[in-house]
PLY file of the C-alpha trace (Angstrom):
ply
format ascii 1.0
element vertex 402
property float x
property float y
property float z
element edge 401
property int vertex1
property int vertex2
end_header
0.00 0.00 0.00
1.59 3.32 -1.10
1.67 6.65 0.70
-0.37 8.22 -2.08
-3.25 5.84 -1.40
-3.37 6.96 2.22
-2.88 10.69 1.62
-6.58 11.55 2.15
-6.67 14.96 0.38
-9.36 17.43 1.43
-11.84 16.33 -1.23
-11.55 12.71 -0.14
-12.36 12.97 3.57
-15.68 11.23 3.03
-14.02 7.80 2.87
-15.95 5.25 4.91
-14.54 4.81 8.39
-14.68 1.03 8.09
-12.12 1.20 5.30
-9.79 3.30 7.44
-10.27 0.94 10.37
-9.36 -1.96 8.09
-6.17 -0.15 7.11
-5.31 0.31 10.77
-5.47 -3.43 11.31
-3.10 -4.20 8.45
0.68 -4.15 8.57
1.85 -0.60 7.78
5.56 -1.20 7.87
6.10 0.91 4.74
4.56 4.04 6.25
6.16 6.59 8.51
4.84 7.67 11.89
3.62 10.95 10.42
1.59 9.27 7.68
0.13 6.79 10.15
-0.81 9.60 12.53
-2.58 11.41 9.69
-4.54 8.31 8.71
-5.67 7.67 12.29
-6.65 11.29 12.90
-8.69 11.37 9.68
-10.37 8.16 10.81
-11.20 9.74 14.17
-12.57 12.86 12.46
-14.81 10.80 10.19
-16.19 8.74 13.05
-16.76 11.89 15.12
-18.68 13.49 12.25
-20.97 10.44 12.13
-21.27 10.51 15.93
-22.62 14.10 16.16
-24.39 13.95 12.78
-22.87 17.10 11.26
-19.72 18.56 9.71
-17.94 21.71 10.90
-20.38 24.69 10.98
-23.08 22.58 9.32
-26.67 23.41 10.31
-28.84 20.32 10.08
-31.81 18.82 11.89
-29.87 15.56 12.26
-27.24 17.12 14.54
-27.00 15.26 17.87
-24.33 17.32 19.64
-21.86 20.21 19.27
-18.08 20.35 19.13
-16.26 21.39 22.27
-12.55 21.47 21.48
-10.28 18.43 21.58
-7.71 16.58 23.64
-4.34 15.21 22.62
-3.36 11.64 23.24
-0.29 9.60 22.34
-0.52 6.00 21.12
2.43 3.62 20.89
2.19 1.54 17.71
4.44 -0.97 15.99
5.72 1.93 13.85
6.42 4.28 16.74
4.53 6.75 18.87
1.85 8.87 17.17
-0.18 11.81 18.48
-3.95 11.55 18.18
-6.48 14.37 18.32
-9.69 13.25 20.06
-12.60 15.73 19.60
-14.83 16.56 22.57
-18.62 17.03 22.70
-20.61 19.48 24.81
-23.00 16.87 26.19
-22.07 13.30 25.23
-18.72 11.55 25.61
-17.00 10.55 22.37
-14.51 7.68 22.12
-13.25 6.17 18.82
-14.69 2.68 18.45
-11.32 1.07 17.67
-9.46 2.77 20.52
-10.08 1.54 24.05
-10.48 4.18 26.72
-7.17 5.02 28.41
-5.32 2.75 25.98
-1.80 3.98 25.32
-0.48 0.97 23.40
-1.86 -0.45 20.15
-3.60 -3.83 20.55
-1.18 -5.64 18.24
1.76 -4.29 20.22
0.08 -5.18 23.52
-0.20 -8.79 22.38
3.46 -8.71 21.34
4.51 -7.45 24.77
2.52 -10.18 26.49
4.07 -12.70 24.12
7.59 -11.57 25.02
6.75 -11.84 28.72
5.37 -15.36 28.26
8.39 -16.50 26.26
10.79 -15.51 29.01
11.88 -11.95 28.23
12.15 -10.11 31.55
9.85 -7.14 32.13
12.80 -4.74 32.02
14.25 -6.19 28.82
10.88 -5.83 27.07
11.44 -2.06 27.19
14.88 -2.45 25.58
13.44 -4.57 22.76
10.64 -2.08 22.04
13.08 0.82 22.03
14.96 -0.88 19.19
11.79 -1.75 17.26
9.58 1.29 17.88
11.96 3.97 19.20
9.90 4.07 22.40
10.04 2.31 25.76
7.47 0.80 28.08
8.16 0.42 31.77
8.51 -2.90 33.58
5.31 -2.11 35.49
3.43 -1.60 32.20
4.56 -5.04 31.01
3.45 -6.60 34.30
0.06 -4.87 34.09
-0.45 -6.16 30.55
0.37 -9.67 31.73
-2.39 -9.35 34.34
-4.90 -9.24 31.48
-4.39 -13.02 31.28
-6.19 -13.54 34.62
-9.66 -13.90 33.08
-8.32 -16.41 30.56
-6.67 -18.39 33.37
-10.01 -18.61 35.20
-11.86 -19.65 32.04
-9.25 -22.35 31.34
-9.53 -23.74 34.87
-13.34 -23.96 34.72
-13.96 -24.96 31.11
-15.91 -28.10 30.25
-13.78 -31.13 29.30
-14.66 -33.72 26.68
-14.72 -37.37 27.71
-12.96 -38.62 24.57
-9.40 -39.23 25.73
-8.20 -42.87 25.59
-4.81 -41.91 27.04
-4.23 -39.69 30.06
-0.82 -38.64 31.40
-0.38 -37.29 34.94
2.73 -35.78 36.48
3.89 -32.97 38.74
6.58 -30.30 38.60
8.12 -28.45 41.52
8.00 -24.65 41.39
9.05 -21.88 43.75
6.59 -19.07 44.43
7.37 -15.89 46.32
5.45 -14.54 49.31
5.66 -11.44 51.46
8.27 -12.95 53.77
10.15 -15.22 51.36
9.66 -18.00 48.82
8.08 -21.43 49.20
8.17 -24.65 47.19
4.98 -25.99 45.63
4.01 -28.69 43.17
2.04 -28.14 39.97
-0.17 -31.14 39.20
-0.66 -31.51 35.44
-2.94 -33.58 33.19
-2.32 -34.21 29.48
-4.65 -36.17 27.20
-4.46 -37.80 23.76
-7.59 -38.38 21.66
-8.18 -41.30 19.31
-7.64 -39.05 16.27
-4.11 -38.28 17.47
-4.89 -34.77 18.69
-3.66 -33.87 22.16
-4.27 -31.30 24.84
-2.89 -30.10 28.14
-6.09 -30.40 30.14
-5.43 -28.81 33.50
-2.91 -27.73 36.09
-3.31 -27.04 39.78
-1.00 -25.75 42.51
-0.63 -28.07 45.51
1.53 -28.18 48.59
2.85 -31.60 47.59
2.01 -34.68 45.51
-0.08 -36.13 48.30
-2.99 -38.52 47.82
-5.41 -35.81 48.95
-3.97 -33.28 46.48
-4.10 -35.67 43.54
-7.57 -36.89 44.45
-8.92 -33.32 44.51
-7.27 -32.67 41.15
-8.68 -35.84 39.54
-12.16 -35.29 40.98
-12.13 -31.80 39.47
-11.41 -33.35 36.06
-14.33 -35.75 36.53
-16.65 -32.96 37.65
-15.78 -30.96 34.53
-16.62 -33.85 32.19
-13.68 -36.27 32.06
-15.61 -39.28 33.42
-13.09 -41.81 32.12
-15.50 -43.81 29.94
-13.06 -43.68 27.00
-9.85 -44.15 28.97
-7.69 -47.12 27.98
-4.55 -46.25 29.94
-3.30 -43.68 32.47
0.46 -43.06 32.49
1.91 -41.71 35.75
5.10 -41.33 37.75
5.91 -43.36 40.85
4.42 -41.10 43.52
2.50 -43.12 46.10
-0.06 -40.37 46.56
-0.98 -40.39 42.88
-1.35 -44.18 42.75
-3.61 -44.11 45.78
-5.75 -41.34 44.28
-6.04 -43.24 40.97
-7.41 -46.26 42.80
-10.10 -44.06 44.33
-11.12 -41.99 41.28
-10.38 -44.28 38.29
-10.22 -47.77 39.85
-11.12 -49.64 36.64
-8.65 -47.94 34.28
-5.24 -49.64 33.78
-2.29 -47.53 34.92
1.27 -47.53 33.60
4.22 -46.49 35.74
6.70 -44.30 33.85
9.76 -46.37 32.95
12.04 -43.33 32.95
11.12 -42.44 36.54
11.60 -46.03 37.66
14.99 -46.41 35.96
16.15 -43.21 37.65
15.17 -44.74 40.98
17.02 -47.94 40.12
20.14 -45.95 39.21
19.91 -44.11 42.53
20.03 -47.41 44.43
22.96 -48.81 42.42
26.50 -48.60 43.80
28.45 -46.08 41.75
30.82 -48.75 40.41
27.94 -50.71 38.82
25.44 -47.94 38.09
25.96 -47.52 34.36
26.00 -51.21 33.45
23.25 -52.27 35.84
20.88 -49.53 34.65
21.64 -50.20 30.97
20.71 -53.87 31.39
17.54 -52.98 33.30
16.57 -50.68 30.45
16.49 -53.65 28.05
13.50 -55.01 29.96
11.51 -52.00 28.76
12.04 -52.97 25.11
10.75 -56.55 25.44
8.22 -57.74 22.85
5.75 -59.04 25.43
5.04 -59.27 29.15
6.44 -62.81 29.20
9.70 -61.71 27.60
9.91 -58.71 29.96
9.48 -61.05 32.96
12.15 -63.38 31.58
14.60 -60.52 31.10
13.85 -59.24 34.58
14.60 -62.62 36.15
17.96 -62.81 34.34
18.77 -59.24 35.37
17.80 -59.96 38.99
19.98 -63.05 39.10
22.97 -61.10 37.76
22.66 -58.06 40.07
21.04 -59.45 43.23
24.32 -59.60 45.13
25.99 -56.50 43.63
23.00 -54.11 43.82
20.31 -55.63 46.06
18.50 -52.33 46.69
18.27 -51.60 42.96
16.84 -55.07 42.32
14.30 -54.66 45.13
13.29 -51.25 43.74
12.44 -52.65 40.30
10.92 -55.88 41.60
8.59 -54.00 43.94
6.86 -52.15 41.09
7.37 -54.56 38.19
3.64 -55.25 37.84
2.99 -51.49 37.42
5.39 -51.38 34.47
3.73 -53.99 32.27
0.38 -52.45 31.25
1.97 -50.92 28.14
2.67 -54.38 26.69
-1.03 -54.83 25.92
-0.68 -52.17 23.20
1.03 -52.48 19.79
4.76 -51.89 19.59
4.23 -48.65 17.63
2.45 -47.07 20.62
4.72 -48.27 23.40
7.41 -45.60 23.05
4.67 -43.01 23.61
2.85 -44.78 26.44
5.63 -46.14 28.63
6.84 -42.75 29.92
5.50 -39.33 30.89
8.02 -37.64 28.57
5.24 -35.79 26.74
4.57 -33.76 29.89
8.24 -33.48 30.81
8.86 -31.50 27.60
6.29 -28.93 28.73
7.90 -28.86 32.17
11.25 -27.97 30.62
9.63 -24.98 28.94
8.22 -23.81 32.29
11.66 -24.14 33.87
13.21 -22.19 31.00
10.64 -19.43 31.49
11.32 -19.17 35.23
15.11 -19.11 34.85
15.42 -15.36 34.03
13.52 -14.31 37.16
14.61 -17.06 39.58
11.12 -17.89 40.83
7.51 -16.82 40.38
6.82 -13.58 42.24
3.38 -14.75 43.38
0.72 -17.39 42.66
-1.01 -15.20 40.08
2.23 -14.81 38.12
2.74 -18.59 38.19
-0.76 -19.25 36.88
-0.44 -16.66 34.09
2.83 -18.02 32.77
1.83 -21.70 33.00
-1.57 -21.04 31.42
-0.03 -19.03 28.58
2.49 -21.78 27.81
-0.23 -24.43 27.92
-2.52 -22.34 25.72
0.32 -21.89 23.21
1.03 -25.63 23.11
-2.67 -26.48 22.75
-3.02 -23.99 19.90
-0.07 -25.53 18.08
-1.36 -29.06 18.61
-4.68 -28.19 16.97
-2.84 -28.21 13.64
-3.12 -31.47 11.73
0.65 -31.83 11.36
1.04 -32.07 15.14
-1.43 -34.94 15.49
0.10 -38.26 16.55
-0.25 -40.47 13.48
0.52 -43.73 15.30
-2.42 -43.18 17.66
-4.79 -42.29 14.84
-3.72 -45.33 12.81
-4.21 -47.65 15.79
-7.79 -46.53 16.48
-8.71 -46.45 12.79
-7.72 -50.11 12.54
-9.63 -50.93 15.72
-12.74 -49.29 14.27
0 1
1 2
2 3
3 4
4 5
5 6
6 7
7 8
8 9
9 10
10 11
11 12
12 13
13 14
14 15
15 16
16 17
17 18
18 19
19 20
20 21
21 22
22 23
23 24
24 25
25 26
26 27
27 28
28 29
29 30
30 31
31 32
32 33
33 34
34 35
35 36
36 37
37 38
38 39
39 40
40 41
41 42
42 43
43 44
44 45
45 46
46 47
47 48
48 49
49 50
50 51
51 52
52 53
53 54
54 55
55 56
56 57
57 58
58 59
59 60
60 61
61 62
62 63
63 64
64 65
65 66
66 67
67 68
68 69
69 70
70 71
71 72
72 73
73 74
74 75
75 76
76 77
77 78
78 79
79 80
80 81
81 82
82 83
83 84
84 85
85 86
86 87
87 88
88 89
89 90
90 91
91 92
92 93
93 94
94 95
95 96
96 97
97 98
98 99
99 100
100 101
101 102
102 103
103 104
104 105
105 106
106 107
107 108
108 109
109 110
110 111
111 112
112 113
113 114
114 115
115 116
116 117
117 118
118 119
119 120
120 121
121 122
122 123
123 124
124 125
125 126
126 127
127 128
128 129
129 130
130 131
131 132
132 133
133 134
134 135
135 136
136 137
137 138
138 139
139 140
140 141
141 142
142 143
143 144
144 145
145 146
146 147
147 148
148 149
149 150
150 151
151 152
152 153
153 154
154 155
155 156
156 157
157 158
158 159
159 160
160 161
161 162
162 163
163 164
164 165
165 166
166 167
167 168
168 169
169 170
170 171
171 172
172 173
173 174
174 175
175 176
176 177
177 178
178 179
179 180
180 181
181 182
182 183
183 184
184 185
185 186
186 187
187 188
188 189
189 190
190 191
191 192
192 193
193 194
194 195
195 196
196 197
197 198
198 199
199 200
200 201
201 202
202 203
203 204
204 205
205 206
206 207
207 208
208 209
209 210
210 211
211 212
212 213
213 214
214 215
215 216
216 217
217 218
218 219
219 220
220 221
221 222
222 223
223 224
224 225
225 226
226 227
227 228
228 229
229 230
230 231
231 232
232 233
233 234
234 235
235 236
236 237
237 238
238 239
239 240
240 241
241 242
242 243
243 244
244 245
245 246
246 247
247 248
248 249
249 250
250 251
251 252
252 253
253 254
254 255
255 256
256 257
257 258
258 259
259 260
260 261
261 262
262 263
263 264
264 265
265 266
266 267
267 268
268 269
269 270
270 271
271 272
272 273
273 274
274 275
275 276
276 277
277 278
278 279
279 280
280 281
281 282
282 283
283 284
284 285
285 286
286 287
287 288
288 289
289 290
290 291
291 292
292 293
293 294
294 295
295 296
296 297
297 298
298 299
299 300
300 301
301 302
302 303
303 304
304 305
305 306
306 307
307 308
308 309
309 310
310 311
311 312
312 313
313 314
314 315
315 316
316 317
317 318
318 319
319 320
320 321
321 322
322 323
323 324
324 325
325 326
326 327
327 328
328 329
329 330
330 331
331 332
332 333
333 334
334 335
335 336
336 337
337 338
338 339
339 340
340 341
341 342
342 343
343 344
344 345
345 346
346 347
347 348
348 349
349 350
350 351
351 352
352 353
353 354
354 355
355 356
356 357
357 358
358 359
359 360
360 361
361 362
362 363
363 364
364 365
365 366
366 367
367 368
368 369
369 370
370 371
371 372
372 373
373 374
374 375
375 376
376 377
377 378
378 379
379 380
380 381
381 382
382 383
383 384
384 385
385 386
386 387
387 388
388 389
389 390
390 391
391 392
392 393
393 394
394 395
395 396
396 397
397 398
398 399
399 400
400 401
């Protein structure tokens, strides 16, 4: 779009405001601040004329109000800061329809600032980035206030209705540190992730808890049920080794098979191995995970136990104690097992949360924690809606079953 097209000479001021508003929403990277300011002020003048029902000095029966001077206002846009002239009325209050009251930053730029905050740019560095891009700064407090606009979305996400069409459910927790008035305290975020039969996936919920206790997990799971996830379609629930979670599963979803995460269990086994034998003992235990069937897995376990019983008795006892919780995955085809035998799908999201927290050390308060986690989850869910992110192996399995 050229400058000449947006010049708006005096004989062309009757352009429809909708057209101007459409221009405002488009990328105007080729225009200067001055040209953009002129376009926006012409748009305001046209809307004001329609608002009072008359032009300057025009006498008409359709007039609804009279002019009463104007006020200046600055708006930060992606092209820089522009000065707007907002006309006043004698009786009514006029506000351009596309400009929110008290708004000082263009909507597109506001979303960009929130995006930078979510992706880990500190509130102070956001100002540095904008100074390079727009030749204007925003304060750290402005960035924080914009991030607070996510609060309504967080509440809607936490209370939204869930579909009961997930055959696979993954549950895990991540430790976070949240600040308080007199210091910082450790909490656990309980997280649920589901996969549908068409291969689409979704981060379903998260909840702050004091620990991964049975009571905390039960409250979390019952909330999922109350919101619609009854478990009628569930084929398998994949979890870590926390005792509280296993107890809660038995109370809320007693009839759904559960799979203990192999990665978590192998870490535990490695922790019980003497340092001299840790690498070799764990590597051999890992081979059990890749067995073709439950029978072969049991056979490999017995050979492994016989070899390491004397050298690493605690490691052997650790794996033997939960061996029955590690075998549910063998009832599914080999193509699905790499997906279903661990909670790695959630762990990837956890790494992103940890990366986001790293610049600021810890969450300043609970609200900040919820905003950041929600925004990351919403971003992932939006990406996973695309067909190319659907899990083809899951879709193929259920298509064959149908």
